[in-house]
C-alpha positions in Angstrom: -37.6 -105.2 67.7 -38.7 -107.2 64.7 -36.7 -107.4 61.5 -39.2 -105.1 59.8 -38.6 -102.4 62.4 -34.8 -102.4 62.2 -33.7 -99.0 61.0 -31.6 -98.8 57.9 -28.5 -97.6 59.7 -28.2 -101.0 61.5 -26.9 -102.4 58.3 -23.7 -100.3 58.4 -20.5 -101.4 60.1 -18.3 -98.9 62.0 -15.4 -101.1 63.3 -14.3 -104.5 62.1 -11.8 -107.1 63.4 -8.2 -107.1 62.4 -7.6 -110.4 64.1 -10.2 -113.0 63.0 -9.1 -115.2 65.9 -10.4 -112.8 68.4 -13.7 -113.9 70.1 -17.0 -112.1 69.7 -18.7 -110.5 66.7 -16.7 -109.8 63.6 -17.8 -106.2 63.4 -19.3 -103.3 65.4 -22.3 -101.5 64.0 -21.7 -97.9 63.0 -24.5 -96.6 65.1 -23.0 -98.3 68.2 -19.5 -97.0 67.6 -20.9 -93.5 67.1 -22.6 -93.7 70.5 -19.5 -95.1 72.1 -17.5 -92.1 71.2 -20.3 -89.8 72.2 -20.5 -91.5 75.6 -16.7 -91.0 76.1 -17.0 -87.4 75.1 -19.8 -86.9 77.6 -17.4 -87.9 80.4 -14.5 -85.8 79.0 -16.8 -82.8 79.0 -18.7 -83.6 82.2 -20.4 -80.5 83.6 -18.3 -80.6 86.8 -15.0 -80.7 85.0 -13.0 -77.4 85.1 -12.3 -77.5 81.3 -16.1 -77.6 80.7 -16.8 -74.8 83.1 -14.0 -72.6 81.5 -15.1 -73.1 77.9 -18.7 -72.6 78.8 -18.0 -69.5 80.7 -16.0 -68.1 77.8 -18.8 -68.9 75.4 -21.4 -67.5 77.9 -23.5 -70.7 77.9 -24.0 -73.3 80.7 -21.7 -76.3 81.1 -24.7 -78.6 80.4 -25.4 -76.8 77.1 -21.7 -77.1 76.0 -21.7 -80.8 76.9 -25.0 -81.4 75.2 -24.4 -79.8 71.9 -20.8 -81.3 71.6 -21.8 -84.8 72.5 -24.5 -84.8 69.8 -21.9 -83.6 67.3 -19.5 -86.3 68.5 -22.2 -88.9 67.8 -22.0 -87.8 64.1 -18.2 -87.9 63.9 -18.2 -91.0 61.6 -21.0 -90.0 59.2 -18.6 -90.5 56.3 -18.7 -94.3 57.0 -22.2 -94.3 55.8 -20.8 -94.1 52.2 -20.9 -97.3 50.3 -17.3 -96.7 49.3 -16.3 -97.2 52.9 -18.8 -99.9 53.6 -17.4 -102.0 50.7 -14.0 -102.2 52.5 -15.4 -105.0 54.7 -16.0 -108.2 52.8 -18.8 -109.9 54.6 -20.8 -112.6 52.8 -23.7 -113.0 55.3 -25.8 -110.6 53.2 -26.9 -108.5 56.2 -24.7 -105.4 55.7 -25.8 -102.9 53.0 -23.5 -102.7 50.1 -23.8 -101.1 46.7 -21.5 -100.6 43.7 -19.6 -97.2 43.6 -16.1 -95.8 43.2 -13.7 -97.7 45.5 -12.7 -96.0 48.8 -9.6 -93.7 48.5 -8.1 -93.3 51.9 -5.4 -90.8 51.0 -7.5 -87.8 50.0 -11.1 -88.9 50.4 -11.1 -90.9 53.6 -14.3 -91.3 55.7 -13.7 -88.2 57.8 -13.8 -86.0 54.7 -16.6 -88.0 53.1 -18.6 -87.1 56.2 -19.0 -83.5 55.0 -21.2 -84.8 52.2 -23.9 -85.4 54.7 -23.4 -82.1 56.5 -22.4 -79.6 53.7 -24.1 -81.0 50.6 -25.8 -77.8 49.6 -26.9 -79.2 46.3 -29.3 -81.5 48.1 -32.3 -80.5 50.3 -32.0 -83.9 51.9 -28.8 -83.5 53.9 -28.8 -84.2 57.6 -29.9 -80.6 58.4 -33.2 -81.4 56.8 -34.1 -83.9 59.5 -33.3 -81.4 62.3 -35.6 -78.7 63.7 -36.3 -75.9 61.3 -34.6 -73.3 63.5 -31.4 -75.3 63.6 -28.4 -73.0 63.2 -26.3 -74.5 60.4 -23.3 -72.1 61.0 -23.0 -73.2 64.6 -23.4 -76.9 63.6 -20.7 -76.6 60.9 -18.1 -75.2 63.4 -18.8 -78.2 65.8 -18.8 -80.7 63.0 -15.4 -79.4 61.7 -14.1 -80.5 65.2 -15.7 -83.9 65.2 -15.2 -84.8 61.6 -11.5 -84.0 62.1 -11.2 -86.7 64.8 -8.2 -88.3 63.1 -5.9 -85.5 64.3 -6.1 -82.9 61.6 -8.9 -80.8 59.9 -10.6 -82.4 57.0 -9.4 -81.3 53.6 -11.6 -78.9 51.6 -9.2 -77.7 49.0 -9.3 -80.7 46.7 -12.5 -81.1 44.7 -14.5 -84.2 45.4 -17.5 -85.7 43.6 -19.3 -87.2 46.5 -21.8 -89.0 44.3 -19.1 -91.3 43.1 -18.7 -92.7 46.6 -22.3 -92.9 47.7 -25.7 -94.1 46.7 -29.0 -92.5 47.7 -29.6 -95.2 50.3 -26.5 -94.0 52.2 -28.0 -90.5 52.7 -31.3 -92.1 53.8 -29.5 -94.2 56.4 -27.4 -91.2 57.7 -30.5 -89.0 57.9 -32.4 -91.7 59.9 -29.5 -92.1 62.3 -29.1 -88.3 62.8 -32.8 -87.9 63.5 -33.0 -90.8 65.9 -29.8 -89.7 67.7 -31.2 -86.2 68.0 -34.4 -87.6 69.6 -32.3 -89.8 71.9 -29.9 -87.2 73.1 -32.2 -84.2 72.9 -29.2 -81.7 72.6 -29.6 -78.2 74.0 -28.3 -75.9 71.4 -28.3 -72.2 72.6 -29.0 -70.8 69.2 -29.8 -67.3 70.4 -26.4 -67.0 72.0 -24.6 -67.8 68.8 -26.4 -65.6 66.4 -23.8 -62.9 66.7 -20.5 -63.0 64.9 -18.6 -62.4 68.1 -20.1 -65.4 69.8 -19.4 -67.7 66.8 -15.8 -66.3 66.7 -15.4 -67.3 70.3 -16.6 -70.8 69.5 -14.1 -70.9 66.6 -11.3 -70.1 69.1 -12.3 -72.8 71.5 -12.8 -75.3 68.6 -9.0 -76.1 68.8 -9.5 -77.5 72.3 -12.8 -79.2 71.4 -11.1 -80.9 68.4 -8.6 -82.4 70.8 -11.4 -83.8 72.9 -12.9 -85.3 69.7 -9.6 -87.1 68.9 -9.4 -88.3 72.5 -13.0 -89.5 72.6 -12.5 -91.4 69.3 -9.3 -93.1 70.6 -10.9 -94.3 73.8 -14.3 -95.1 72.2 -12.5 -97.3 69.6 -10.9 -99.5 72.3 -12.6 -102.9 71.7 -11.1 -104.3 74.9 -13.9 -102.3 76.5 -16.4 -101.6 73.7 -16.8 -105.2 72.4 -18.0 -105.5 68.9 -21.7 -106.1 68.5 -23.7 -106.7 65.3 -27.0 -107.5 67.0 -29.6 -104.8 66.5 -31.1 -103.4 69.7 -32.9 -100.0 70.2 -30.5 -97.1 70.3 -31.9 -96.1 73.7 -31.0 -99.5 75.1 -27.5 -99.4 73.7 -26.9 -95.9 74.9 -27.4 -96.9 78.5 -25.0 -99.8 78.0 -22.4 -97.6 76.2 -22.4 -95.0 79.0 -21.6 -97.7 81.5 -18.7 -99.1 79.4 -17.4 -95.5 78.8 -17.1 -95.0 82.5 -14.8 -98.0 82.8 -12.8 -97.2 79.7 -12.1 -93.6 80.6 -11.4 -94.6 84.2 -8.7 -97.0 83.0 -6.8 -94.0 81.5 -6.7 -92.0 84.7 -7.9 -89.0 82.7 -10.8 -88.5 85.2 -8.7 -89.2 88.2 -9.4 -86.4 90.7 -6.3 -84.5 91.6 -5.9 -83.1 95.1 -3.4 -80.2 95.5 -1.5 -80.6 98.7 -0.9 -77.5 100.8 2.3 -75.6 100.0 4.5 -75.2 103.0 8.0 -73.8 102.3 11.2 -74.4 100.4 12.7 -75.5 103.8 10.1 -78.2 104.3 10.0 -79.3 100.7 13.7 -79.5 99.9 15.4 -79.5 103.3 17.4 -76.2 103.1 16.9 -72.5 103.5 15.6 -70.7 100.4 17.8 -68.7 98.1 16.7 -65.2 97.3 15.1 -66.4 94.1 13.3 -69.2 95.9 12.1 -66.8 98.6 10.6 -64.6 95.9 8.9 -67.6 94.3 7.2 -68.5 97.5 6.1 -65.0 98.4 5.2 -63.3 95.1 1.4 -62.7 94.7 -0.3 -65.2 92.4 -3.9 -65.5 91.3 -5.9 -67.5 88.8 -5.3 -65.2 85.7 -2.8 -66.1 83.0 0.6 -65.1 84.4 4.1 -65.1 82.9 7.2 -65.4 85.1 10.7 -64.9 83.9 13.4 -66.1 86.4 16.9 -65.0 85.6 19.7 -66.1 87.9 23.1 -67.8 87.8 23.7 -71.5 87.4 23.2 -73.3 90.7 20.9 -70.6 92.1 18.0 -73.1 92.5 15.9 -72.0 89.6 14.3 -75.5 89.3 13.2 -75.6 92.9 11.9 -72.0 92.6 9.9 -72.9 89.6 8.4 -76.0 91.3 7.5 -73.9 94.4 5.9 -71.3 92.2 4.0 -73.9 90.3 2.8 -75.5 93.5 1.4 -72.2 94.6 -0.4 -71.7 91.2 -1.9 -75.2 91.6 -3.0 -74.3 95.1 -4.9 -71.1 94.1 -6.6 -73.0 91.2 -4.7 -71.4 88.3 -3.8 -74.8 86.9 -4.3 -78.6 87.3 -0.8 -79.8 86.4 2.4 -78.7 84.7 4.8 -79.6 81.9 8.6 -79.0 82.4 10.3 -78.6 79.0 14.1 -78.7 78.5 16.4 -78.3 75.6 17.6 -81.9 75.2 16.6 -85.5 76.0 19.5 -85.9 78.3 18.5 -82.8 80.4 14.9 -84.1 80.3 16.0 -87.4 81.8 17.9 -85.7 84.6 14.9 -83.4 85.3 12.5 -86.3 85.3 14.4 -87.8 88.2 14.2 -84.5 90.2 10.5 -83.9 89.5 9.6 -87.5 90.1 11.1 -87.2 93.6 9.0 -84.1 94.4 5.7 -84.1 92.5 3.8 -86.2 95.0 4.3 -83.4 97.5 2.4 -81.2 95.1 -0.4 -83.5 94.0 -2.2 -86.6 95.3 -4.7 -88.7 93.5 -7.8 -90.6 94.6 -9.0 -94.2 94.7 -5.5 -95.3 96.0 -4.0 -94.1 92.7 -1.2 -91.7 92.4 -1.1 -89.0 89.7 0.8 -89.9 86.6 4.1 -88.4 85.6 5.2 -88.9 82.0 8.6 -88.5 80.3 7.9 -87.0 76.9 10.6 -87.5 74.2 11.5 -90.0 71.6 13.8 -92.2 73.6 11.9 -92.2 76.9 11.3 -95.9 77.0 15.1 -96.3 77.4 15.0 -94.3 80.6 15.0 -96.7 83.6 13.2 -94.4 86.0 10.3 -93.9 83.5 10.0 -97.6 82.8 9.8 -98.2 86.6 7.1 -95.5 86.9 5.0 -97.3 84.3 5.6 -100.6 86.1 4.5 -99.2 89.4 1.3 -97.8 88.0 -1.8 -99.1 89.6 -0.1 -101.0 92.3 -2.1 -100.4 95.5 0.0 -102.3 98.1 3.3 -101.0 99.2 5.4 -104.1 98.6 6.9 -102.9 95.4 7.5 -99.4 96.5 9.2 -100.7 99.7 11.6 -102.7 97.6 12.4 -99.9 95.1 11.8 -96.3 96.0 11.7 -95.2 92.4 8.2 -96.7 92.4 7.0 -93.5 94.2 6.7 -92.1 90.7 3.9 -93.6 88.7 2.6 -93.4 85.2 -0.6 -94.9 83.9 0.3 -97.3 81.1 -2.3 -95.8 78.7 -0.8 -92.3 79.2 2.7 -93.6 78.8 2.5 -95.7 75.7 2.6 -92.8 73.2 4.2 -89.4 73.0 1.0 -88.1 71.5 -0.7 -88.9 74.9 2.2 -87.8 77.1 1.0 -84.2 77.6 -2.4 -85.4 78.8 -0.8 -86.6 82.1 -1.1 -84.1 85.0 2.7 -83.9 85.3 5.0 -84.1 82.3 8.7 -83.7 81.8 10.4 -83.8 78.4 11.9 -81.7 75.6 10.4 -78.3 74.8 9.7 -79.7 71.3 6.8 -81.8 72.6 5.0 -78.6 73.7 6.0 -76.5 70.7 4.4 -79.1 68.4 1.0 -77.9 69.7 1.2 -74.9 67.4 2.4 -76.7 64.3 0.2 -77.9 61.4 0.9 -81.5 62.2 -1.5 -84.4 62.8 -2.6 -84.6 66.5 -1.7 -80.9 67.1 -5.1 -80.5 68.8 -4.4 -83.4 71.2 -1.1 -81.8 72.3 -2.9 -78.5 72.8 -5.6 -80.2 74.9 -2.8 -81.8 77.0 -1.4 -78.3 77.8 -4.8 -77.0 78.9 -4.8 -75.7 82.5 -1.1 -76.5 82.9 1.8 -74.4 84.0 4.4 -74.4 81.2 8.0 -74.4 82.7 10.7 -73.9 80.1 14.4 -74.0 81.0 17.3 -72.3 79.2 15.1 -70.2 77.0 18.1 -68.1 76.1 19.3 -71.0 74.0 16.4 -70.7 71.6 17.4 -69.3 68.2 15.1 -67.1 66.1 13.4 -70.2 64.6 12.5 -71.7 67.9 11.8 -68.3 69.5 9.1 -67.8 66.8 7.5 -71.1 67.7 7.7 -70.2 71.4 5.9 -67.0 70.7 3.1 -68.8 68.9 2.8 -71.3 71.8 2.8 -68.6 74.5 0.0 -66.7 72.7 -2.1 -69.8 72.3 -1.4 -70.9 75.9 -2.5 -67.5 77.1 -5.7 -67.8 75.0 -6.4 -71.1 76.9 -5.9 -69.4 80.2 -2.6 -71.0 81.0 0.5 -69.6 82.8 4.2 -70.0 82.0 7.5 -69.9 83.9 10.6 -69.3 81.9 14.0 -70.0 83.4 17.3 -68.6 82.1 20.8 -67.6 83.2 21.8 -65.3 80.3 18.8 -63.5 78.7 19.3 -60.3 76.8 17.2 -57.3 77.5 15.8 -57.5 74.0 14.7 -61.1 74.5 13.1 -60.4 77.8 11.2 -57.4 76.4 10.0 -59.5 73.5 8.6 -62.2 75.9 6.8 -59.6 78.0 5.3 -58.0 74.8 4.1 -61.5 73.6 2.3 -62.1 76.9 0.6 -58.7 77.0 -0.4 -58.7 73.4 -1.9 -62.2 73.8 -4.1 -60.8 76.5 -5.1 -57.8 74.3 -3.0 -55.4 76.5 -0.5 -52.9 75.3 3.2 -53.7 75.6 5.1 -51.7 78.3 8.9 -51.1 78.4 10.9 -53.1 80.9 13.2 -50.8 82.9 15.1 -52.9 85.5 18.5 -54.0 84.3 19.6 -55.8 87.5 20.7 -59.4 87.6 19.5 -61.7 89.1 16.0 -60.6 88.3 12.5 -61.9 88.6 9.8 -60.6 86.3 6.1 -61.2 86.5 3.8 -60.1 83.6 0.0 -60.1 83.9 -2.2 -59.0 80.9 -5.6 -58.8 82.5 -4.6 -55.8 84.6 -1.6 -54.8 82.4 1.0 -55.0 85.2 4.6 -55.8 85.1 6.6 -56.5 88.3 10.4 -56.5 88.1 12.2 -57.5 91.3 16.0 -57.3 91.6 17.4 -60.2 93.7 20.5 -60.9 95.7 22.5 -64.0 94.8 23.6 -66.8 97.1 27.1 -66.3 98.3 28.3 -69.8 97.3 27.2 -69.3 93.7 28.4 -65.7 93.5 31.9 -65.8 92.1 34.5 -64.4 89.7 36.1 -66.4 87.0 39.3 -64.9 85.7 39.8 -65.0 81.9 43.0 -65.9 80.1 43.6 -66.4 76.4 45.2 -69.2 74.5 45.9 -68.2 70.9 47.1 -71.5 69.5 46.2 -75.2 69.7 49.6 -76.0 71.1 49.1 -73.7 74.1 45.9 -75.7 74.9 47.7 -79.0 74.7 50.5 -77.7 77.0 47.8 -76.7 79.5 46.3 -80.1 79.4 49.7 -81.8 80.1 50.3 -79.3 83.0 46.9 -80.0 84.5 47.4 -83.8 84.4 50.8 -83.4 85.9 49.2 -81.5 88.8 46.4 -84.1 89.1 43.7 -81.6 88.2 40.7 -82.3 86.0 40.4 -80.3 82.8 37.8 -79.9 80.1 38.3 -78.5 76.6 35.0 -77.5 74.9 35.5 -77.4 71.2 33.0 -75.9 68.7 32.9 -78.8 66.2 33.2 -82.6 66.2 36.2 -82.5 63.9 38.1 -80.0 66.1 37.3 -82.2 69.2 38.6 -85.4 67.6 41.8 -83.6 66.5 42.3 -82.2 70.0 41.7 -85.6 71.5 44.3 -87.3 69.4 46.8 -84.4 70.0 46.3 -84.6 73.7 46.9 -88.3 73.8 50.1 -87.9 71.8 51.4 -85.2 74.1 50.5 -87.1 77.3 52.2 -90.3 75.9 55.3 -88.3 75.2 55.4 -87.1 78.8 54.6 -90.6 80.2 51.3 -89.3 81.6 48.7 -91.0 79.4 46.2 -93.3 81.1 43.5 -94.8 78.9 40.7 -94.4 81.4 41.6 -90.7 82.1 41.2 -89.2 78.7 37.7 -89.1 77.2 36.1 -87.7 74.0 32.5 -86.7 74.0 30.5 -85.4 71.0 27.3 -86.1 69.1 28.6 -88.6 66.6 28.7 -91.5 68.9 26.0 -94.2 68.6 23.5 -93.8 71.5 25.0 -96.7 73.4 28.4 -95.1 73.6 26.9 -91.7 74.3 25.1 -93.1 77.3 28.2 -94.9 78.4 30.4 -91.8 78.1 27.8 -89.6 79.9 27.7 -92.1 82.8 31.5 -92.1 82.9 31.8 -88.3 82.9 29.2 -87.8 85.6 30.9 -90.6 87.7 34.3 -88.9 87.3 33.3 -85.2 87.3 29.8 -85.2 88.8 28.6 -83.6 92.0 29.2 -86.5 94.4 32.0 -88.4 92.6 34.9 -90.0 94.4 37.7 -87.4 94.6 40.3 -89.9 93.4 38.3 -90.3 90.1 38.7 -86.6 89.4 42.4 -86.5 89.5 44.1 -86.0 86.1 40.8 -86.4 84.2 40.9 -85.0 80.6 37.6 -84.5 78.8 37.6 -83.2 75.2 34.0 -82.3 74.3 31.7 -80.3 72.1 28.6 -78.3 73.1 26.9 -81.4 74.4 29.0 -81.1 77.6 27.3 -77.8 78.5 23.9 -78.9 77.4 23.4 -82.2 79.1 25.8 -83.0 81.9 25.7 -82.0 85.6 29.5 -82.0 86.0 32.2 -79.6 87.0 35.9 -79.3 86.3 39.0 -77.8 87.9 40.3 -76.2 84.7 38.4 -75.3 81.5 39.4 -74.4 78.0 36.7 -73.1 75.7 37.0 -72.3 72.0 35.8 -68.8 71.3 32.0 -68.8 71.0 29.0 -66.4 71.6 29.2 -64.7 75.0 26.1 -66.3 76.3 27.4 -69.8 75.5 30.7 -68.9 77.0 29.0 -67.9 80.3 27.1 -71.2 80.2 30.4 -73.1 79.7 32.0 -71.2 82.5 29.2 -72.4 84.7 30.7 -75.9 84.6 33.9 -74.6 86.0 33.9 -75.2 89.8 30.1 -75.8 89.4 29.9 -77.8 92.6 31.5 -76.3 95.7 34.1 -78.6 97.2 36.0 -78.6 100.5 39.8 -79.1 100.9 39.5 -82.8 100.3 37.7 -82.2 97.0 34.4 -83.5 98.3 31.2 -81.7 97.3 29.6 -79.7 100.1 26.7 -77.4 99.8 26.7 -73.9 101.1 30.5 -73.5 101.4 33.1 -71.4 99.6 35.0 -73.6 97.1 38.4 -74.5 98.5 40.1 -74.8 95.1 42.3 -72.0 93.7 40.4 -69.3 92.0 38.9 -70.6 88.7 40.3 -69.5 85.4 38.5 -69.9 82.1 41.0 -70.2 79.2 39.5 -68.9 75.9 41.1 -70.5 72.8 40.8 -67.7 70.3 42.5 -65.6 67.6 44.8 -62.8 68.6 42.6 -59.8 69.3 43.1 -56.6 67.2 41.2 -53.4 67.0 41.5 -53.5 63.2 40.8 -57.1 62.2 40.8 -58.4 58.7 37.9 -60.2 57.1 39.5 -63.6 57.8 40.3 -62.8 61.4 38.2 -65.8 62.6 38.3 -68.2 59.7 42.0 -68.1 59.2 42.7 -70.5 62.2 39.1 -71.2 63.4 37.4 -72.1 60.2 35.0 -74.6 61.8 34.0 -72.1 64.5 33.0 -69.6 61.8 31.1 -72.3 60.0 29.2 -73.1 63.2 28.4 -69.6 64.4 28.7 -67.5 61.2 29.0 -64.3 63.3 32.7 -63.3 63.5 31.6 -59.7 64.5 29.7 -60.8 67.5 32.5 -63.1 68.6 34.9 -60.2 68.2 32.6 -58.1 70.4 32.5 -60.8 73.0 36.3 -61.1 73.0 36.6 -57.3 73.3 34.5 -57.1 76.4 36.2 -60.1 78.0 39.6 -58.4 77.5 38.3 -55.2 79.0 36.7 -56.8 82.0 39.3 -59.6 82.4 36.9 -61.5 84.5 33.4 -63.0 84.4 31.7 -61.7 87.6 28.5 -63.6 88.4 26.0 -62.4 88.9 26.7 -58.6 88.8 28.7 -58.8 85.5 26.4 -60.9 83.5 24.3 -58.1 82.1 27.4 -56.1 81.1 28.7 -59.0 79.1 25.4 -59.9 77.4 24.5 -56.4 76.5 28.0 -55.7 75.1 27.1 -58.1 72.3 23.4 -58.1 72.0 22.2 -54.6 72.8 20.7 -52.4 70.2 23.8 -50.3 69.9 26.3 -53.1 69.9 26.4 -53.3 66.1 27.7 -49.8 66.0 30.8 -50.8 67.9 31.5 -53.7 65.5 34.3 -53.2 63.0 32.8 -52.5 59.6 34.8 -55.3 58.1 32.3 -57.7 59.6 29.2 -55.8 58.3 28.6 -58.0 55.3 28.7 -61.2 57.2 26.6 -59.7 60.0 24.0 -58.6 57.5 24.0 -62.0 56.0 23.5 -63.6 59.4 20.7 -61.3 60.3 19.0 -62.1 57.0 19.4 -65.8 57.6 17.9 -65.5 61.1 15.0 -63.6 59.7 14.5 -66.3 57.1 14.5 -68.9 59.9 12.0 -67.0 61.9 9.8 -66.6 58.8 10.0 -70.3 58.1 9.0 -71.1 61.6 6.1 -68.6 61.3 4.9 -70.3 58.2 4.7 -73.6 60.1 2.5 -72.2 62.8 -1.3 -72.7 62.6 -3.3 -69.5 62.1 -5.7 -70.2 65.0 -6.7 -66.5 65.1 -7.9 -66.5 61.5 -10.5 -69.3 61.8 -11.6 -72.2 63.8 -10.4 -75.7 63.6 -10.3 -76.2 59.8 -7.9 -76.6 56.9 -8.0 -72.8 56.4 -5.7 -72.5 59.4 -2.7 -73.6 57.3 -2.0 -74.2 53.6 -0.6 -77.7 54.2 -1.1 -80.0 57.2 1.5 -82.7 57.7 1.7 -86.1 59.2 3.0 -86.4 62.8 6.2 -88.0 61.6 6.8 -85.4 58.9 9.9 -83.1 58.5 8.0 -80.2 60.0 10.3 -79.7 63.0 10.8 -77.5 66.0 14.5 -77.1 65.4 16.0 -75.4 62.4 18.9 -77.2 60.7 20.2 -76.0 57.4 22.3 -79.2 57.2 20.4 -82.2 56.1 21.1 -85.2 58.4 20.7 -88.9 58.2 20.3 -91.6 60.8 22.8 -94.3 60.1 22.4 -97.8 61.5 25.7 -99.5 62.2 25.8 -103.3 61.4 28.5 -105.9 62.0 29.0 -109.6 61.3 28.0 -111.9 64.1 29.8 -115.0 65.1 27.9 -117.0 62.5 28.8 -114.5 59.8 25.3 -113.0 59.5 24.6 -109.3 60.0 23.4 -107.9 63.4 23.1 -104.5 65.0 26.3 -103.0 66.3 25.0 -103.2 69.9 23.3 -106.3 71.2 20.3 -105.5 73.2 17.0 -107.4 73.7 14.8 -104.2 73.5 16.7 -101.3 72.0 19.4 -102.7 69.7 18.5 -100.4 66.8 18.3 -97.2 68.8 21.5 -98.0 70.6 23.3 -98.7 67.3 22.3 -95.6 65.4 24.3 -92.4 64.8 23.1 -89.1 63.2 25.5 -87.5 60.7 25.5 -84.9 57.9 23.9 -86.4 54.8 25.9 -84.5 52.3 29.3 -84.6 54.0 29.1 -88.2 55.3 26.0 -90.3 54.8 25.9 -90.0 51.0 29.6 -91.1 50.9 29.3 -94.2 53.0 29.9 -97.6 51.4 26.6 -99.4 50.7 26.0 -102.8 52.3 27.3 -105.3 49.7 24.7 -107.3 47.8 25.6 -110.6 49.4 24.3 -109.3 52.7 21.0 -107.8 51.4 19.2 -110.9 52.5 20.4 -110.3 56.1 19.3 -106.7 55.9 15.8 -107.8 54.7 15.7 -110.3 57.6 16.5 -107.5 60.1 13.9 -105.2 58.6 11.2 -107.9 59.2 12.4 -108.1 62.8 12.9 -104.3 63.4 10.4 -102.3 61.3 12.2 -99.0 62.0 15.2 -100.1 59.9 13.4 -99.0 56.7 13.8 -95.4 57.8 17.6 -95.8 58.5 20.7 -96.0 56.3 22.5 -99.3 57.0 26.3 -99.2 57.1 29.1 -101.7 57.8 32.0 -99.7 59.2 34.4 -102.6 59.0 34.2 -102.7 55.2 34.3 -98.9 54.5 37.6 -97.6 53.1 36.9 -93.9 53.9 35.0 -93.7 57.2 35.3 -95.6 60.4 33.7 -96.0 63.9 35.1 -96.9 67.2 34.0 -96.4 70.8 36.7 -93.8 71.6 36.6 -91.6 68.6 33.0 -92.2 67.4 32.2 -91.8 63.7 35.2 -90.3 61.9 36.9 -90.0 58.6 40.0 -92.2 58.2 43.3 -90.5 58.0 45.0 -90.7 54.6 47.4 -93.7 54.5 
């Protein structure tokens, strides 16, 4: 190709070096980068891939047509870089690249992805790119596809802000873009099935699938921008020649991610063979219920310890086996429970799936602190190792994670197997950058969510949005719960049926345990009452302690009898006060031992939380040494019931909602123990019958308005529903016992049924109405955050305001603004250093989250003489700029120590 024959678009750069020391050309031609991304997209939408077949079938076109028209659109994803405004960003003095004077590039609102619409949507010009395409080219079809590919930076391009494109371009830019589009069209020869998409219904279907296609565009651009594979080239060669080269490189690049790794589903055998024990009734149902390839919803309700996790894994394995899914994501309420579940799933998932080419399928832990989890780090370290030397030396290497999949939470859901917080999945329906990538990651996966009863109205609204969208993508879901109200179960069933364009049907079975299956395509609901395993069927007697002193007396008595006891308080302040009171009482009786009394709540720095969690599990866990249990005292908040697999001989619980109380009671004699106090599965617990002591106000049929707040002010502040707590206390007094499983439904419905409010004393009506209004407001706020994928395709019309991925748009409602506070201290040389010394995670381990108004705003600022040290630390740890720095040793009002955590100092 002579200089005179070089097309004008060869004088435009697409990628440039950030590191001038890197070998090779300084920049990558825009035409080449465009084809690189198209080549990657061709593999991600290969005709033989199930996602391609599914989308093509839904659109009523062939897989090759889908691949063809989308790959052509992908090749045009960076048309906006043809503007001189963008081209002028790269200062090159060799005179080869085209440059012209225009308004400087403005990346905040008019970045290259949006500038690309000038070449596609400039209706004021007859010379836009459509003019070089065949006369019968369907502009409406093309625009839907281009919205997906122009939005390749993780969110739809902005249309709402006016833009004068001529300020950023010159006529030569449009000429170059048009030439590139025409040559690319001639090179790729895309097969656009225009006749199929003439109808509004067909275009509507394409709009619905555009959310998934947008995720593929993001992914293709990420991989196609990796210059460790696609080396920069500024030498002009024919497009046809580069296209051949690019497709070969794309194969290597995509293969390195394991995204194309073929997954083989191993034959499902049985619970007995998989886990080594006979199935529980719930597990037996999970391995015998009829499953097919349609979107199916399963709701599994059973007591704590009934084997819901294993039932879900067995059911998922069967769904994989029949071809209903290619992987699964297990979502849990907290990072701590996610870490524990990751261990369990990592031990089992290779019985479900096996890879190819001597590679194992990847399993990813998806939450913000996952790199601090030892098992996940080992899985990444083991990735790609073909010989068995490493795995023989450390059996945790049986779990593996491709490093590319594991280096970002944004990529985590793309792995065939994922475990993490439910939040990572819920973000797929929020108007946040990279939403489409998360949604793509959930495609053809079984969603397994644990403890769905814990979702408040805010999260439940998001869950509803996710289930609807997941059904639209043909996915299935398994929801696990111990204490779900009939109203919640009915709502979940209705969500699934409506998502499949079926009519809701009333649920009629009130048994517990219960397994429910909902299928929309044939509008069927199956409700199966189940038996419960004998060793988890039990009665917990209820007693009531109406003063703090009675609770302290019980702690002293338990320690004297060498029994373990846990007191679950409703607030951090109450827990800290109870902890100090317990120590004083034990000291007075000569029973206090430093290592036997522990406080656990959320206001510890992460390092201390991890240390305390390890201590509690060691002392009160399933397989602890029995001598460690004797006389143990744990004062905790809700974090105990949410994150720790531990059990206690005696339990006190502050009055709380009935479902939370049942959950707390589940930690009482949670693990069956023999006469020596050693855990043994399948036996009747040898300890004396368990008693749950409820710390509560004196019950009365005619309460005053301050019935709860008089002595339990913090409890009312946390739960704001004194009427519901009164109802719970009423039914507990009537029953005198929590019988699991047969009594669960009675307790739950006594508080949450439709007619429960009628039995509530009228003195609570005002607060109840306020609470209901607040919950509705929360749900409405959640609804406002959800993308409106039904209204339009992938575009900014789907939500009034799209947010960055690190924005405040959250999956959890919190009406209390919080701040992340970094604790600093003076080192031996007098300079500032993080509270916890650690080579990798010093900042994360030294940070605590506290209320902004109550605490963070009142903390003493770091004195000016140490500002230089703070700046030095910020250069070393970039995340410090998002944190509030604090030196506890200098503060007169607040303090921190490893036993109490963050606390306000007592008045002198």
